[in-house]
Every structure is written in structure tokens, then in C-alpha cells.
C-alpha positions as CSV (number, residue, x, y, z in Angstrom):
1,X,-26.7,-13.2,11.5
2,X,-25.1,-16.6,12.1
3,X,-22.4,-16.0,9.4
4,X,-21.5,-12.5,10.6
5,X,-18.1,-12.5,12.4
6,X,-16.7,-8.9,12.2
7,X,-18.1,-6.0,14.2
8,X,-16.9,-2.5,13.2
9,X,-17.1,0.1,16.0
10,X,-16.5,3.8,15.8
11,X,-16.1,6.4,18.5
12,X,-14.3,4.1,20.9
13,X,-12.3,7.1,22.1
14,X,-15.2,9.4,22.7
15,X,-17.1,10.3,25.8
16,X,-20.3,8.7,24.3
17,X,-18.4,5.5,23.9
18,X,-18.3,3.0,21.0
19,X,-21.1,2.8,18.4
20,X,-21.6,-0.3,16.3
21,X,-21.4,0.9,12.6
22,X,-21.5,-2.4,10.7
23,X,-21.5,-6.2,11.1
24,X,-19.8,-8.1,8.3
25,X,-19.1,-11.7,7.3
26,X,-15.5,-12.5,6.4
27,X,-14.3,-15.9,5.4
28,X,-12.7,-17.4,8.5
29,X,-9.2,-18.8,8.6
30,X,-5.7,-17.5,9.1
31,X,-2.8,-17.9,6.7
32,X,0.1,-20.1,7.6
33,X,2.5,-17.2,7.1
34,X,2.2,-13.5,7.2
35,X,0.0,-11.3,9.3
36,X,-3.4,-12.7,10.1
37,X,-5.1,-9.3,10.6
38,X,-3.9,-8.1,7.2
39,X,-5.2,-11.3,5.5
40,X,-8.6,-11.0,7.2
41,X,-9.1,-7.3,6.4
42,X,-8.0,-7.8,2.8
43,X,-10.9,-10.3,2.3
44,X,-13.4,-7.4,2.9
45,X,-13.4,-4.2,0.9
46,X,-16.0,-2.8,3.4
47,X,-13.7,-3.4,6.4
48,X,-10.7,-1.7,4.6
49,X,-13.0,1.2,3.6
50,X,-14.1,1.6,7.2
51,X,-10.5,2.3,8.2
52,X,-10.6,5.5,6.0
53,X,-6.9,5.2,5.2
54,X,-7.3,8.0,2.6
55,X,-8.4,10.6,5.3
56,X,-5.7,12.8,6.8
57,X,-5.8,14.3,10.3
58,X,-4.3,17.7,11.3
59,X,-2.0,16.3,14.0
60,X,1.1,15.0,12.3
61,X,1.9,12.6,15.2
62,X,-1.5,11.0,15.0
63,X,-1.3,10.9,11.2
64,X,2.0,9.0,11.4
65,X,0.3,6.4,13.7
66,X,-2.7,6.1,11.4
67,X,-0.5,5.7,8.4
68,X,1.4,2.9,10.0
69,X,-1.8,1.1,11.0
70,X,-3.2,1.5,7.5
71,X,0.0,0.1,6.1
72,X,-0.5,-3.0,8.1
73,X,-4.1,-3.4,7.1
74,X,-3.5,-2.9,3.5
75,X,-0.3,-5.1,3.4
76,X,1.8,-2.1,2.3
77,X,5.6,-2.7,2.0
78,X,5.9,-0.1,4.8
79,X,4.6,-2.7,7.3
80,X,6.3,-3.2,10.6
81,X,6.4,-6.3,12.8
82,X,3.3,-7.1,15.0
83,X,5.0,-5.9,18.1
84,X,5.5,-2.5,16.5
85,X,1.8,-2.5,15.5
86,X,0.9,-3.1,19.2
87,X,3.3,-0.2,20.2
88,X,1.6,2.1,17.7
89,X,-1.8,1.2,19.1
90,X,-0.6,1.9,22.6
91,X,0.9,5.2,21.6
92,X,-2.4,6.2,20.0
93,X,-4.4,5.3,23.1
94,X,-2.0,7.4,25.2
95,X,-2.6,10.6,23.2
């Protein structure tokens, strides 16, 4: 358990509250350039899979937000600056 450093939670927006799904070990360290979150997530196929970027939701507004967040996580060319990622997260929380 000492080497585990990433906790994946699901259901954070439900009445029941967050549930721990998985605990992973990812090699620590951040790149000198680029997005640190993207670099960390790309070190773990399990973490990327947890995001379920291939799943679509019916609400197009939410889908657009999810797509942007997945683009950041996967390092897609469609990435936006970190402040835009924060804005997308805040927009999602407000819905």
C-alpha cells in the first residue's frame, strides 16, 4: 500500500457520495513542460480506462465537457489551456 498514490473515485456527484473504485501506483514526477495531469494519467492505462472516454452521454452539453476533459487526459491535439480545463470542470459541477 505504501507505493499506491492514485485514488479513483466514482459517484462524487450522487446523493450516496463518492465511492473508492481503485487505488493505483503511478510513477511520481512531473514533466518540465506540458501538462502534469496528462503526463501522470498517460503512465497508467487503468487510470485512462477509468475515465471511460469512449462512453457517450445523451446530454450534448455534458458530452462536450466530457470530451474536452478526455482530450486533456489523453493528450489529444484538441487540448485547451489549464485555465480552460478548470472552467470546464466548474461548468460541469454547476449542471
